[in-house]
C-alpha positions as CSV (number, residue, x, y, z in Angstrom):
1,M,-83.5,4.5,-71.2
2,T,-86.8,6.0,-70.2
3,N,-87.1,9.2,-68.3
4,R,-88.3,7.2,-65.2
5,N,-85.3,4.9,-65.4
6,L,-83.0,7.9,-65.9
7,K,-84.4,9.6,-62.7
8,T,-83.9,6.4,-60.8
9,C,-80.3,6.2,-61.9
10,W,-79.5,9.8,-60.9
11,R,-81.1,9.2,-57.5
12,G,-78.9,6.2,-56.9
13,I,-75.8,8.2,-57.9
14,A,-76.8,11.0,-55.5
15,A,-77.3,8.5,-52.7
16,L,-73.9,7.0,-53.3
17,A,-72.3,10.4,-53.2
18,I,-74.0,11.3,-50.0
19,C,-73.0,8.0,-48.4
20,A,-69.4,8.4,-49.6
21,A,-69.3,12.0,-48.2
22,T,-70.5,10.8,-44.8
23,M,-68.0,8.0,-44.6
24,M,-65.0,10.2,-45.5
25,P,-62.9,11.6,-42.6
26,Q,-63.9,15.2,-41.8
27,I,-61.0,17.6,-42.3
28,P,-61.0,20.3,-39.6
29,A,-60.9,24.0,-40.5
30,I,-57.4,25.3,-40.7
31,A,-56.8,27.8,-37.9
32,A,-54.9,31.0,-38.8
33,D,-51.3,30.8,-37.9
34,A,-50.4,32.7,-34.8
35,P,-48.4,35.9,-35.7
36,E,-44.7,35.9,-35.2
37,Y,-43.3,39.1,-33.9
38,A,-40.7,41.0,-36.0
39,P,-39.5,44.6,-35.7
40,V,-41.2,47.0,-38.1
41,A,-39.6,50.0,-40.0
42,A,-40.6,53.3,-38.6
43,E,-42.5,55.9,-40.6
44,L,-44.1,59.2,-39.6
45,V,-47.5,58.2,-41.0
46,R,-49.1,55.1,-42.4
47,P,-52.5,56.1,-43.8
48,R,-53.7,52.5,-44.4
49,G,-57.6,52.5,-44.2
50,G,-57.7,56.2,-43.4
51,M,-60.2,58.3,-41.6
52,G,-62.8,58.7,-44.2
53,N,-65.9,58.6,-41.9
54,V,-64.9,61.3,-39.5
55,L,-63.4,63.5,-42.3
56,E,-66.6,63.3,-44.3
57,K,-68.6,64.6,-41.3
58,L,-66.0,67.3,-40.6
59,R,-66.1,68.5,-44.2
60,A,-69.9,68.6,-44.2
61,G,-69.9,70.7,-41.0
62,E,-71.5,68.0,-38.9
63,P,-70.7,67.6,-35.1
64,V,-67.9,65.3,-34.3
65,K,-66.5,63.6,-31.2
66,I,-62.9,62.7,-30.9
67,A,-61.8,60.3,-28.1
68,Y,-58.3,60.2,-26.7
69,L,-57.5,56.8,-25.0
70,G,-54.0,56.6,-23.5
71,G,-51.7,57.3,-20.5
72,S,-50.3,60.3,-18.9
73,I,-48.8,61.8,-22.1
74,T,-52.3,62.0,-23.4
75,A,-53.9,62.9,-20.1
76,A,-51.8,66.1,-19.9
77,A,-53.3,69.2,-21.4
78,G,-50.9,69.0,-24.3
79,W,-51.3,67.3,-27.7
80,R,-54.8,66.1,-26.8
81,V,-56.0,69.7,-26.3
82,K,-53.9,71.1,-29.1
83,T,-55.1,68.6,-31.8
84,R,-58.7,69.0,-30.8
85,E,-58.2,72.8,-31.3
86,W,-56.5,72.2,-34.6
87,F,-59.5,70.2,-35.9
88,S,-61.8,73.0,-34.8
89,E,-59.7,75.5,-36.7
90,Q,-59.5,73.4,-39.8
91,F,-63.2,72.7,-39.8
92,P,-64.8,75.8,-38.3
93,Q,-68.3,74.9,-39.4
94,A,-68.2,71.6,-37.4
95,K,-68.6,71.4,-33.7
96,V,-65.7,69.3,-32.4
97,E,-66.0,67.7,-28.9
98,E,-63.3,65.9,-27.0
99,I,-63.7,62.7,-25.1
100,H,-60.9,62.6,-22.4
101,A,-60.3,58.9,-21.9
102,A,-56.6,58.9,-20.7
103,I,-55.3,57.8,-17.3
104,G,-51.7,58.3,-16.3
105,G,-49.6,55.2,-15.6
106,T,-51.9,52.8,-17.4
107,G,-51.5,50.7,-20.6
108,S,-53.6,48.9,-23.1
109,D,-54.1,46.0,-20.5
110,L,-56.4,48.4,-18.6
111,G,-57.5,50.4,-21.6
112,V,-59.2,47.3,-23.1
113,F,-61.4,46.9,-20.0
114,R,-62.3,50.6,-19.7
115,V,-62.6,51.7,-23.4
116,G,-66.4,51.0,-23.3
117,R,-67.1,53.1,-20.2
118,D,-64.6,55.8,-20.8
119,A,-64.8,56.3,-24.6
120,L,-67.3,54.2,-26.5
121,Q,-70.4,55.0,-24.5
122,H,-69.9,58.6,-25.6
123,K,-70.1,57.6,-29.3
124,P,-66.8,58.9,-30.7
125,D,-66.4,59.4,-34.5
126,L,-62.6,59.1,-34.2
127,M,-60.4,57.5,-31.4
128,F,-56.7,58.1,-31.0
129,V,-55.1,55.3,-29.0
130,E,-51.7,56.1,-27.3
131,F,-50.1,53.2,-25.3
132,A,-46.7,52.7,-27.0
133,V,-44.8,54.1,-24.0
134,N,-46.8,52.5,-21.1
135,D,-46.8,49.2,-23.0
136,G,-43.0,49.4,-23.4
137,G,-42.4,46.5,-21.0
138,A,-45.2,44.3,-22.3
139,A,-44.7,41.2,-24.5
140,P,-46.0,41.5,-28.1
141,E,-48.5,38.7,-27.4
142,Q,-50.0,40.7,-24.5
143,I,-50.1,43.9,-26.5
144,W,-51.9,42.1,-29.3
145,K,-54.6,40.7,-27.0
146,A,-55.4,44.1,-25.5
147,M,-55.0,46.3,-28.5
148,E,-57.0,44.0,-30.7
149,G,-59.7,44.0,-28.0
150,I,-59.8,47.8,-28.2
151,V,-60.2,47.7,-31.9
152,R,-62.8,45.0,-32.0
153,Q,-64.9,46.5,-29.2
154,T,-64.9,49.9,-31.0
155,W,-66.0,48.5,-34.3
156,A,-68.5,46.1,-32.7
157,A,-70.1,49.2,-31.1
158,N,-70.0,51.3,-34.2
159,P,-68.3,50.1,-37.4
160,R,-68.0,53.7,-38.7
161,T,-65.8,54.9,-35.8
162,D,-62.3,55.6,-37.2
163,I,-59.3,54.6,-35.1
164,C,-55.7,55.9,-35.2
165,F,-52.7,54.6,-33.3
166,V,-50.3,57.2,-32.0
167,Y,-46.7,56.2,-30.9
168,T,-45.1,58.7,-28.5
169,F,-41.5,58.9,-27.2
170,R,-39.5,58.1,-24.1
171,T,-35.8,58.0,-23.7
172,G,-34.4,54.7,-24.7
173,Y,-36.7,54.5,-27.8
174,E,-34.0,56.5,-29.7
175,N,-31.9,53.3,-29.9
176,D,-34.4,51.7,-32.3
177,L,-35.8,54.8,-33.9
178,G,-32.3,56.1,-34.7
179,K,-31.8,53.0,-36.8
180,G,-35.2,53.5,-38.6
181,M,-37.0,50.9,-36.6
182,C,-40.0,51.0,-34.3
183,P,-39.4,50.0,-30.6
184,R,-41.0,46.7,-29.7
185,A,-44.3,48.0,-28.4
186,A,-44.9,50.1,-31.5
187,S,-43.7,47.3,-33.8
188,A,-46.3,45.0,-32.2
189,M,-49.0,47.6,-32.7
190,E,-48.0,48.2,-36.3
191,M,-48.4,44.5,-37.1
192,L,-51.9,44.7,-35.7
193,A,-52.6,47.9,-37.5
194,D,-51.6,46.3,-40.8
195,H,-54.1,43.5,-40.2
196,Y,-57.0,45.8,-39.5
197,Q,-55.8,48.7,-41.7
198,V,-55.7,51.2,-38.8
199,P,-53.8,54.3,-39.7
200,S,-50.8,55.2,-37.4
201,I,-48.8,58.3,-36.6
202,N,-45.3,57.9,-35.2
203,V,-44.6,61.2,-33.4
204,A,-41.7,59.6,-31.6
205,L,-39.8,59.3,-34.9
206,K,-40.0,63.1,-35.3
207,I,-38.5,63.7,-31.9
208,V,-35.5,61.5,-32.8
209,E,-35.1,63.2,-36.2
210,L,-34.9,66.6,-34.6
211,Q,-32.4,65.4,-32.0
212,Q,-30.2,63.9,-34.6
213,A,-30.3,67.3,-36.5
214,G,-29.1,69.1,-33.4
215,K,-32.5,70.9,-33.0
216,L,-33.7,69.1,-29.8
217,I,-32.6,67.8,-26.4
218,Y,-34.5,64.8,-25.1
219,K,-34.2,65.7,-21.4
220,S,-33.0,68.7,-19.5
221,D,-33.9,70.6,-16.3
222,Q,-32.4,73.8,-17.7
223,P,-33.5,76.1,-20.6
224,T,-31.7,75.4,-23.9
225,E,-30.1,77.9,-26.2
226,A,-32.1,79.6,-28.9
227,G,-33.3,77.3,-31.7
228,I,-33.0,74.1,-29.7
229,V,-36.2,72.5,-28.3
230,R,-36.1,71.2,-24.7
231,F,-38.4,68.2,-25.2
232,S,-38.9,67.2,-21.6
233,S,-37.6,67.3,-18.0
234,D,-37.9,63.6,-17.5
235,G,-37.4,62.0,-20.9
236,V,-41.0,61.0,-21.1
237,H,-43.5,63.7,-20.6
238,P,-43.3,66.5,-23.1
239,L,-43.1,70.1,-22.2
240,D,-45.3,72.5,-24.2
241,D,-42.8,72.7,-27.1
242,G,-42.7,68.9,-27.2
243,H,-46.5,68.7,-27.3
244,Q,-46.5,71.2,-30.1
245,I,-44.2,69.0,-32.1
246,Y,-46.6,66.1,-31.5
247,T,-49.5,68.3,-32.6
248,D,-47.8,69.5,-35.8
249,V,-46.8,66.0,-36.8
250,I,-50.4,64.7,-36.2
251,A,-51.9,67.7,-38.1
252,D,-49.7,67.0,-41.1
253,A,-50.5,63.3,-40.9
254,V,-54.2,63.8,-40.8
255,E,-54.0,66.0,-43.9
256,Q,-51.9,63.2,-45.6
257,I,-54.3,60.5,-44.5
258,G,-57.3,62.6,-45.7
259,K,-56.0,62.6,-49.3
260,A,-56.5,58.9,-49.6
261,S,-59.5,58.4,-47.2
262,T,-63.0,57.4,-48.2
263,P,-65.9,56.4,-45.9
264,V,-65.8,52.8,-45.0
265,D,-67.7,50.2,-42.9
266,H,-65.0,48.8,-40.6
267,G,-67.2,46.0,-39.4
268,T,-66.2,43.9,-42.4
269,K,-62.7,43.8,-40.9
270,L,-63.8,41.8,-37.9
271,D,-64.3,38.5,-39.8
272,K,-60.7,37.4,-39.3
273,P,-59.0,38.0,-36.0
274,F,-55.3,38.8,-35.7
275,V,-54.9,36.5,-32.6
276,E,-57.5,34.0,-31.5
277,D,-57.3,34.9,-27.8
278,H,-58.0,38.6,-28.2
279,W,-59.7,40.5,-25.4
280,Q,-62.8,41.7,-27.2
281,A,-64.9,40.3,-24.3
282,A,-63.1,42.5,-21.8
283,K,-65.5,44.8,-19.9
284,M,-66.2,46.7,-16.6
285,V,-69.0,45.7,-14.4
286,P,-70.1,47.9,-11.4
287,L,-70.1,46.5,-7.9
288,T,-73.6,45.9,-6.5
289,A,-74.7,45.8,-2.8
290,E,-75.6,42.1,-3.3
291,M,-71.8,41.3,-3.7
292,L,-70.8,43.0,-0.5
293,S,-71.1,42.3,3.2
294,P,-72.9,44.9,5.3
295,Q,-69.7,46.7,6.4
296,W,-69.1,48.2,2.9
297,Q,-70.3,51.7,2.3
298,Q,-70.6,53.9,-0.8
299,L,-68.4,56.9,-0.7
300,P,-70.5,60.1,-0.8
301,A,-70.4,61.9,-4.1
302,D,-69.0,65.0,-2.4
303,S,-66.2,63.2,-0.7
304,T,-62.7,64.0,-1.8
305,L,-61.9,60.6,-3.3
306,A,-65.3,60.3,-5.0
307,K,-64.8,63.8,-6.6
308,R,-61.3,62.9,-7.8
309,F,-61.9,59.4,-9.1
310,G,-65.6,58.9,-9.5
311,N,-65.7,60.0,-13.2
312,R,-63.4,57.0,-14.0
313,M,-64.5,54.5,-11.4
314,G,-68.2,55.2,-11.0
315,T,-69.6,54.5,-7.5
316,I,-66.7,53.8,-5.1
317,W,-67.4,51.3,-2.3
318,E,-65.2,51.5,0.8
319,A,-64.5,48.9,3.5
320,T,-62.6,49.9,6.6
321,Q,-63.3,46.9,8.9
322,P,-61.3,43.6,8.8
323,G,-63.5,40.7,7.7
324,S,-65.5,42.8,5.2
325,K,-66.1,40.6,2.1
326,L,-66.7,41.1,-1.6
327,T,-68.0,38.0,-3.4
328,F,-68.9,37.5,-7.0
329,K,-69.3,34.9,-9.7
330,F,-68.1,35.1,-13.3
331,R,-67.9,32.9,-16.4
332,G,-64.5,33.7,-18.0
333,S,-60.8,33.4,-17.6
334,I,-59.7,36.7,-16.0
335,A,-61.1,38.9,-13.3
336,K,-59.6,42.0,-11.6
337,L,-60.8,44.8,-9.3
338,Y,-60.6,48.4,-10.3
339,D,-59.5,49.9,-7.0
340,L,-57.5,52.6,-5.3
341,L,-54.1,52.4,-3.7
342,G,-53.3,54.9,-1.0
343,P,-51.4,55.7,2.2
344,D,-54.2,54.3,4.4
345,G,-54.7,51.2,2.2
346,G,-55.2,47.8,3.8
347,Q,-54.5,44.3,2.4
348,V,-56.9,41.6,1.3
349,L,-57.2,37.8,1.4
350,I,-58.3,36.3,-2.0
351,S,-59.8,33.0,-2.7
352,V,-61.0,31.6,-6.1
353,D,-63.3,28.6,-6.2
354,G,-62.6,27.9,-2.5
355,K,-58.8,28.0,-3.0
356,P,-57.1,30.8,-0.9
357,R,-53.9,32.5,-1.9
358,P,-51.1,31.9,0.5
359,K,-50.5,35.5,1.4
360,P,-52.5,38.7,1.7
361,V,-52.2,41.2,-1.1
362,P,-51.4,44.8,-0.1
363,R,-53.3,47.8,-1.5
364,F,-50.3,50.0,-0.7
365,D,-46.9,50.4,-2.4
366,S,-43.8,52.6,-2.5
367,Y,-45.7,55.4,-4.4
368,C,-48.4,55.7,-1.8
369,T,-47.9,59.2,-0.5
370,Y,-51.2,59.8,-2.3
371,H,-54.2,57.9,-3.7
372,R,-54.3,56.6,-7.3
373,I,-56.2,54.2,-9.5
374,A,-54.9,50.7,-9.7
375,T,-56.0,47.2,-10.6
376,L,-55.9,44.0,-8.4
377,S,-55.7,40.7,-10.3
378,V,-57.9,38.2,-8.5
379,A,-58.2,35.4,-11.1
380,N,-56.2,34.6,-14.1
381,G,-55.9,31.7,-16.6
382,L,-59.1,30.0,-15.6
383,D,-61.3,27.8,-17.8
384,P,-63.3,30.5,-19.7
385,N,-66.3,28.2,-20.0
386,E,-66.7,27.5,-16.3
387,V,-68.4,29.7,-13.6
388,H,-65.9,30.8,-10.9
389,T,-66.5,32.2,-7.5
390,V,-64.2,35.0,-6.1
391,T,-64.0,36.2,-2.5
392,V,-62.0,39.2,-1.4
393,E,-61.8,39.8,2.4
394,V,-60.2,42.7,4.2
395,D,-57.3,41.5,6.4
396,S,-56.9,42.4,10.0
397,Q,-53.4,43.7,9.5
398,Q,-52.4,46.8,7.6
399,P,-49.4,46.4,5.1
400,D,-45.9,47.3,6.1
401,R,-45.5,51.1,5.3
402,Q,-41.7,51.1,5.2
403,S,-41.6,50.8,1.4
404,V,-42.6,54.5,1.1
405,A,-40.2,55.8,3.8
406,F,-37.6,57.0,1.3
407,R,-40.0,59.5,-0.1
408,L,-40.6,61.1,3.4
409,K,-38.5,63.8,5.1
410,D,-39.0,62.3,8.5
411,P,-40.4,58.8,8.0
412,E,-40.2,57.7,11.6
413,T,-42.6,60.5,12.6
414,E,-44.7,60.7,9.4
415,L,-45.5,57.0,9.2
416,K,-47.1,57.3,12.7
417,Q,-49.5,59.9,11.5
418,P,-53.2,59.1,10.8
419,K,-52.6,59.5,7.1
420,Y,-50.7,56.2,7.0
421,Q,-53.0,54.2,9.3
422,G,-55.8,51.9,8.3
423,T,-57.0,48.8,6.6
424,N,-59.1,50.6,4.0
425,V,-60.1,49.0,0.7
426,R,-61.9,51.0,-2.0
427,V,-63.3,49.4,-5.2
428,G,-65.3,50.8,-8.0
429,Q,-65.6,48.1,-10.7
430,I,-64.9,44.5,-11.6
431,L,-62.8,44.1,-14.7
432,V,-63.7,40.8,-16.4
433,L,-62.8,38.8,-19.5
434,G,-66.1,37.1,-19.8
435,D,-69.3,37.9,-17.9
436,V,-70.2,38.5,-14.3
437,I,-73.1,36.2,-13.2
438,P,-75.8,38.1,-11.2
């Protein structure tokens, strides 16, 4: 056979192969199996992928920023402050700055929306994430979506930022921890931590170990006898001695983690998600005047509420008149408002894509003897590929205030005071899983 004939033959074979390939049924890519929750054994520390990046900078005497993302246990001037001081003492040549990104009474379902604004924009080198207590009532599937969103947002912003999960204690957790197992929320987080090789520190386990040894009381309003630690007054929020235990455990854990840590690019871990419907796309978007009817006003920066909450919420817009409207469009599946509840809070009428909710939603509840940050879900479970329109309107009636009466000494008189009057609505940001359309 000549070279020309040989080439012709090979061309024919190749053509037949291509034809056969195009005629064969296409086999779809096999999606990763959804994780199945299972309780995880409790350990004080799991080094996993370590903290090599931040420790390298600390050992070299370079400046470092440590973010603390969590709830009220982290917001208190306790283990957050004490551990930052410990890092400074251990690495005196390095300037260690703290990024306070904790808000009391909030879990990872809000943390995933605010991590960018409250933590990542400040460029942390290490971020502690503490939501095991406030996520205690959440399903593992919800925890995975939010916590994975936090991890993926962090490494998408900077793949050299180290992350560490911290699991704190509340009464009730001793039931699982006493048997050597993590409670449900921490177990769910451990499963995610295994996937992404995030180190974790279980300070709650130490609390249970000390109690079992007769060296600690979980909850007491009275001082204890010498040698016995009174952990808390309410079973959740540590007293100073409790925070010191947390700090000592974390300090020992960081030293243990450091022995096996080398610098690493965490970005390579983003190739394979843990759950397909994670919330990496969660974000905060500020309100703009174009979204608001003319009755809305910005709270002055020197106003009481702006000074208290502006660092978290940014510019706060206030509507006091019934009929005031907020309208925005977004492409995504979930939208919420980052707002304030308070004693003078009103209620709102919500419609999505022209479909109104049957009842107004109050911005007032049984805790409203004071103002606090909250979230208002306005859209959920929508087609993430469609553009949706949301309208929120201040109702003409104020909510029933009786739910707070049991907290007042003289409710019949106090609920008639100006403090509890009004149809006020105050909003700072839109929380969206997707994108707000200008």
